[in-house]
C-alpha positions as CSV (number, residue, x, y, z in Angstrom):
1,M,24.3,78.5,242.0
2,K,21.3,79.7,239.9
3,K,20.6,78.2,236.5
4,S,21.2,81.6,234.8
5,S,24.6,82.0,236.4
6,I,25.6,78.5,235.3
7,K,24.5,79.2,231.8
8,K,26.5,82.4,231.8
9,S,29.6,80.5,232.9
10,I,29.1,77.9,230.2
11,K,28.6,80.7,227.7
12,K,31.9,82.2,228.6
13,I,33.8,78.9,228.4
14,H,32.0,78.1,225.1
15,L,33.1,81.4,223.7
16,W,36.8,81.3,224.7
17,L,37.3,77.7,223.9
18,G,35.7,78.4,220.5
19,L,38.0,81.3,219.8
20,T,41.0,79.1,220.9
21,I,40.3,76.1,218.7
22,G,38.1,77.6,216.0
23,L,40.8,77.5,213.3
24,F,41.6,73.8,214.2
25,V,38.0,72.9,213.9
26,F,37.6,74.7,210.6
27,I,40.6,72.9,209.1
28,I,39.6,69.5,210.4
29,S,36.1,69.9,209.2
30,I,36.8,71.3,205.7
31,T,39.4,68.6,205.0
32,G,36.7,66.1,206.1
33,A,34.4,67.6,203.5
34,L,37.1,67.4,200.8
35,Y,37.8,63.8,201.7
36,A,34.1,62.7,201.7
37,F,34.0,61.4,198.1
38,Q,37.6,60.4,197.9
39,A,36.9,56.8,196.8
40,E,34.4,57.8,194.1
41,I,36.6,60.5,192.6
42,T,39.8,58.4,192.8
43,D,38.1,55.4,191.2
44,S,36.7,57.6,188.4
45,L,40.2,59.0,187.7
46,R,41.7,55.6,187.7
47,D,39.0,53.8,185.8
48,D,41.3,52.7,183.0
49,A,43.7,51.1,185.5
50,I,41.1,49.5,187.7
51,Y,39.5,47.5,184.8
52,H,42.2,45.7,182.7
53,Q,39.8,44.9,179.8
54,E,41.3,41.4,179.2
55,K,39.1,39.4,176.9
56,N,38.1,35.7,177.1
57,T,39.1,35.4,180.7
58,S,36.9,32.3,181.2
59,T,39.5,30.3,179.3
60,K,42.5,31.9,180.9
61,A,44.2,31.6,184.3
62,V,45.7,34.4,186.3
63,L,49.5,34.3,186.7
64,P,51.1,33.2,190.0
65,L,51.6,36.1,192.4
66,K,55.4,35.7,192.5
67,V,55.5,36.0,188.7
68,L,53.4,39.1,188.9
69,E,55.6,40.5,191.7
70,K,58.7,40.0,189.5
71,K,57.0,41.8,186.6
72,V,56.1,44.7,188.8
73,N,59.6,45.0,190.2
74,D,61.1,44.8,186.7
75,H,58.8,47.5,185.5
76,T,59.3,50.0,188.5
77,K,62.9,49.1,189.2
78,E,62.4,50.2,192.8
79,K,65.1,49.4,195.3
80,Y,62.4,48.3,197.8
81,P,60.4,45.1,197.5
82,V,56.7,45.0,197.0
83,H,55.0,45.0,200.4
84,W,51.5,43.6,199.8
85,V,48.9,43.1,197.1
86,N,45.2,43.7,197.1
87,V,43.5,40.8,195.2
88,P,39.9,41.3,193.9
89,V,37.7,38.2,193.8
90,D,36.2,39.6,190.6
91,K,38.9,39.0,188.1
92,S,37.7,41.7,185.7
93,L,39.5,44.0,188.2
94,S,43.2,44.7,188.3
95,Y,45.4,43.5,191.1
96,I,47.0,46.4,193.1
97,F,50.6,45.9,194.3
98,Y,51.9,48.3,197.0
99,Y,55.3,49.6,197.8
100,Y,55.3,50.9,201.3
101,E,58.2,51.9,203.5
102,H,57.7,53.9,206.6
103,N,60.3,56.1,208.3
104,P,59.6,56.0,212.1
105,K,62.0,58.9,212.7
106,A,60.4,61.4,210.3
107,W,58.7,64.5,211.7
108,N,56.4,65.4,208.8
109,Y,54.0,63.6,206.4
110,F,56.3,63.8,203.3
111,D,59.4,62.4,205.1
112,E,57.3,59.8,206.9
113,Y,56.8,57.7,203.7
114,V,60.1,56.6,202.2
115,I,58.0,55.1,199.4
116,Y,54.2,54.7,199.1
117,K,53.2,53.6,195.6
118,S,50.4,51.6,194.1
119,V,50.8,49.5,190.9
120,Y,47.8,48.4,188.9
121,V,48.4,45.1,187.1
122,N,46.5,42.9,184.6
123,P,46.7,39.5,186.5
124,Y,46.4,37.5,183.2
125,N,49.5,38.8,181.4
126,G,51.3,40.9,184.1
127,E,51.0,44.1,182.1
128,V,51.5,47.2,184.4
129,L,48.6,49.5,183.6
130,A,49.5,52.4,185.9
131,V,51.8,53.4,188.8
132,Y,50.6,56.0,191.3
133,D,52.7,57.8,193.9
134,E,50.3,57.8,196.8
135,T,52.4,60.1,198.9
136,S,51.7,63.0,196.5
137,D,48.1,62.0,195.9
138,F,45.8,65.0,196.7
139,F,43.4,63.0,198.9
140,N,46.2,61.4,200.9
141,I,47.6,64.9,201.6
142,V,44.1,66.1,202.6
143,K,43.8,63.0,204.8
144,S,47.1,63.7,206.5
145,I,46.0,67.4,207.2
146,H,42.7,66.1,208.6
147,Y,44.5,63.5,210.8
148,S,47.8,65.1,211.9
149,F,48.1,68.5,210.2
150,L,50.9,67.0,208.0
151,F,53.0,66.1,211.0
152,R,54.1,62.5,211.6
153,A,51.1,60.5,212.3
154,E,52.4,59.0,215.6
155,W,52.2,62.3,217.5
156,G,50.5,64.5,214.9
157,A,47.3,62.7,215.8
158,Y,47.3,64.4,219.2
159,I,47.5,67.8,217.6
160,C,44.2,67.1,215.9
161,G,42.8,64.9,218.8
162,I,43.0,67.6,221.5
163,P,41.0,70.2,219.7
164,T,38.5,67.5,218.8
165,L,38.1,66.6,222.4
166,I,37.4,70.3,223.2
167,F,35.0,70.4,220.2
168,I,32.9,67.7,221.8
169,F,32.6,69.9,224.9
170,M,31.6,72.8,222.5
171,L,28.9,70.7,221.0
172,I,27.4,69.7,224.3
173,S,27.7,73.2,225.8
174,G,26.1,74.5,222.6
175,I,23.1,72.3,223.0
176,I,22.8,73.6,226.6
177,L,23.0,77.2,225.5
178,W,20.5,76.6,222.7
179,W,17.9,75.0,224.9
180,P,15.1,77.6,225.3
181,K,13.4,78.6,228.5
182,N,9.9,78.1,227.2
183,K,7.8,76.7,224.3
184,A,7.4,80.0,222.7
185,A,11.1,80.6,222.4
186,R,11.6,77.0,221.3
187,K,9.6,77.5,218.1
188,Q,11.9,80.3,217.0
189,R,15.0,78.1,217.5
190,F,14.0,75.1,215.4
191,W,14.0,76.9,212.1
192,F,14.8,80.2,210.4
193,N,12.3,82.9,210.7
194,W,13.8,85.7,208.5
195,K,10.6,87.1,206.9
196,N,11.0,90.5,208.6
197,V,14.7,90.2,209.5
198,K,17.2,92.4,207.7
199,N,20.0,92.5,210.2
200,W,22.9,90.3,209.1
201,K,24.0,89.8,212.7
202,R,20.6,88.2,213.6
203,K,20.8,85.9,210.5
204,N,24.4,84.9,211.4
205,Y,23.3,84.2,215.0
206,D,20.5,82.0,213.7
207,L,22.9,80.2,211.4
208,H,25.2,79.4,214.2
209,N,22.5,78.3,216.6
210,I,20.1,76.4,214.4
211,L,22.6,74.7,212.2
212,G,24.7,73.9,215.2
213,F,21.8,72.4,217.0
214,Y,20.8,70.1,214.1
215,A,24.5,69.1,213.4
216,S,25.4,68.5,217.0
217,F,24.1,65.0,217.5
218,L,25.7,63.6,214.3
219,A,28.8,65.7,214.9
220,L,29.3,64.0,218.3
221,I,29.3,60.6,216.6
222,V,31.8,61.8,213.9
223,A,34.0,63.5,216.5
224,I,34.1,60.4,218.8
225,T,34.9,58.1,215.9
226,G,37.6,60.5,214.8
227,L,39.1,60.5,218.3
228,Y,39.4,56.7,218.0
229,Y,42.6,57.3,215.9
230,S,44.1,59.7,218.4
231,F,43.6,58.2,221.8
232,F,43.8,54.5,222.8
233,F,41.3,55.2,225.7
234,I,38.7,56.0,223.1
235,Q,39.3,52.7,221.3
236,A,39.0,50.9,224.6
237,A,35.9,52.8,225.6
238,I,34.1,52.0,222.3
239,Y,35.0,48.3,222.6
240,F,34.0,48.3,226.3
241,A,30.6,49.9,225.6
242,F,29.6,47.7,222.7
243,S,31.0,44.4,224.0
244,G,29.0,44.6,227.2
245,G,31.8,45.6,229.5
246,S,34.6,43.4,228.2
247,T,38.1,44.7,228.1
248,A,39.7,41.7,226.5
249,Y,39.9,42.1,222.7
250,P,40.3,38.8,221.0
251,D,44.0,37.9,220.6
252,F,45.1,35.3,218.0
253,S,48.8,35.9,218.1
254,H,49.3,32.5,219.7
255,I,48.3,30.9,216.4
256,K,51.6,30.9,214.6
257,T,53.4,29.5,211.6
258,K,55.0,26.3,212.7
259,A,56.2,24.7,209.5
260,P,59.9,25.3,208.5
261,I,60.6,28.0,206.0
262,E,62.0,25.4,203.6
263,L,58.4,24.3,202.9
264,R,57.5,27.8,201.5
265,T,57.3,27.8,197.7
266,D,56.6,30.3,195.0
267,T,53.0,29.1,195.0
268,T,52.3,29.3,198.7
269,L,50.6,32.7,198.4
270,D,48.5,31.4,195.5
271,K,47.4,28.5,197.6
272,I,46.3,30.9,200.4
273,G,44.5,33.1,197.9
274,K,42.6,30.1,196.4
275,K,41.5,29.0,199.9
276,V,40.2,32.6,200.7
277,E,38.2,32.7,197.4
278,E,36.8,29.3,198.1
279,L,35.5,30.4,201.5
280,Y,34.4,33.9,200.4
281,P,33.4,33.8,196.8
282,D,31.1,36.8,197.2
283,A,33.7,39.0,198.9
284,Y,35.1,42.1,197.2
285,G,38.7,41.3,197.8
286,Y,41.6,40.5,200.2
287,S,45.1,41.5,201.0
288,L,48.2,39.3,201.0
289,D,51.5,40.4,202.5
290,F,54.6,39.3,200.6
291,G,56.6,38.8,203.8
292,H,59.7,40.7,202.7
293,P,61.7,42.4,205.4
294,H,61.0,46.1,205.7
295,I,62.4,49.2,207.4
296,D,60.2,49.0,210.6
297,D,59.1,45.4,210.2
298,H,58.6,43.1,213.2
299,E,58.3,39.3,212.9
300,H,54.8,38.3,212.0
301,P,52.9,37.1,215.1
302,N,51.0,35.1,212.5
303,Y,50.1,35.3,208.8
304,S,46.7,37.1,208.8
305,V,44.7,37.7,205.7
306,F,42.2,40.6,205.7
307,V,39.1,39.9,203.7
308,K,36.9,42.9,202.6
309,Q,33.3,41.8,202.0
310,L,31.9,44.9,200.5
311,S,33.3,47.2,197.8
312,Y,32.2,50.5,199.4
313,S,32.9,49.7,203.1
314,Y,35.3,48.0,205.4
315,H,32.9,47.3,208.3
316,V,32.0,43.8,207.1
317,N,35.3,41.9,207.1
318,H,36.8,38.6,208.0
319,S,40.3,37.6,209.3
320,L,41.9,34.3,208.3
321,I,45.2,33.0,209.7
322,F,47.4,30.7,207.6
323,D,50.7,28.9,208.0
324,E,53.0,31.3,206.2
325,N,55.2,28.5,204.8
326,T,52.8,25.7,203.9
327,G,49.7,27.9,203.2
328,E,47.6,25.7,205.5
329,L,44.5,27.4,207.0
330,L,44.9,27.6,210.8
331,H,42.0,29.8,211.9
332,V,38.9,31.7,210.6
333,H,37.4,34.7,212.4
334,D,34.3,35.4,210.4
335,H,32.4,38.7,210.7
336,K,29.3,36.9,212.0
337,D,31.3,35.3,214.8
338,K,32.6,38.6,216.1
339,N,31.1,40.2,219.2
340,L,29.4,43.6,219.0
341,G,32.5,45.3,220.3
342,E,34.6,43.9,217.5
343,K,32.0,44.9,215.0
344,A,31.9,48.5,216.4
345,I,35.6,48.7,216.0
346,A,35.5,47.4,212.5
347,A,32.7,49.9,211.6
348,N,34.5,52.9,213.2
349,Y,36.2,54.2,210.0
350,D,33.1,53.8,207.8
351,T,30.9,55.4,210.5
352,H,33.4,58.4,210.6
353,I,33.3,59.0,206.9
354,G,29.6,58.0,206.4
355,A,30.5,55.1,204.1
356,I,28.6,52.6,206.3
357,L,25.4,54.0,204.7
358,G,26.8,54.0,201.2
359,L,26.6,57.1,199.0
360,P,23.7,58.7,201.0
361,G,25.9,58.4,204.1
362,K,28.8,60.2,202.4
363,I,26.5,63.0,201.2
364,L,25.3,63.4,204.8
365,A,28.9,63.4,206.1
366,F,29.9,66.0,203.4
367,I,27.0,68.4,204.5
368,L,27.8,67.8,208.2
369,S,31.4,68.6,207.6
370,L,30.5,71.9,205.9
371,V,28.2,72.8,208.7
372,C,30.9,72.1,211.3
373,A,33.4,74.2,209.3
374,S,30.9,77.1,209.4
375,L,30.4,77.1,213.2
376,P,33.8,78.6,214.0
377,I,33.2,81.3,211.4
378,T,29.6,82.2,212.5
379,G,30.7,82.0,216.1
380,F,33.6,84.4,215.6
381,L,31.3,86.8,213.7
382,I,28.9,86.8,216.7
383,W,31.7,87.6,219.1
384,R,33.1,90.2,216.6
385,G,29.7,91.8,216.2
386,R,29.3,92.2,219.9
387,K,32.7,93.7,220.3
388,N,32.0,96.2,217.5
389,K,28.5,97.5,217.9
390,K,28.8,99.9,215.0
């Protein structure tokens, strides 16, 4: 088959797949753009709750976590227990307690969360500074649209994942179609040359081709890291590629709590927290699970504590395993000890949203999302323009 006929076939497939998934790509891309600065905007709106403004903290001690938990429950009067707490190492920041109950039988986003609330608390006196319903939070709704079109996450992810898989083919086929036959044609395709162009169809065509070309390479990375959340085989492929061909992800479930529950006290969690801060005094914070039974809970394979090293990104993190009853440290899995596959998995989310590069990365991700959102529109207009010559 000649190159020209192959390119014609690719062009037809590119067109009809584009018309089929264009709306999906637009929604996924535009919600990605809306979510780009979620952390910055949310932190700005919650600034008074994030910083408790307690004075003379050098002479004060934070209250035990069980005491704070009781104060939170007394304030909210929720029928469900607190699920976990995010503890900042910097004690000028508030502790954040979370109520989280998941309904595995729900079919949509709003029914999926029986309760999902965050409570910001002054750790020195237990004062509740703010309570937020995270289910109705604008950015969490945007995130759900982006991830599952507001369907239940378990299978809604496939509704987003399948168009994203097709979009990857669109990006690759778009590069093939863009590739010029000779150097003279190539010069016209690297940038806009509109000096003597008045026809809007030509300008629209250039927007689709030139912006699409420049966006394609980064969009491929964003699309693949997005597919990580839809398909297990993508997770396995990423780990396999970066770990040098290994398929065995480190498993520490055999390290379990052995001490009897009678040894657990109201200060066990505080003992665990103290050890975490002793090992990682420069970390941003860590999460502690209160260990209460929940709707869809399974027995802890072990009591694992997630330590977030940086304020703006999750990709540098450490995992510590403790005896849930005595608070004894059983295992440390430091970021520097992880293989490249583990680090790639840890960096997936931050790579997807651009946070791995800080604010410049998020700005780039925002622009990229807008360009990707424009491609179905300009592509449709190209097709529409050819159908209606007048």
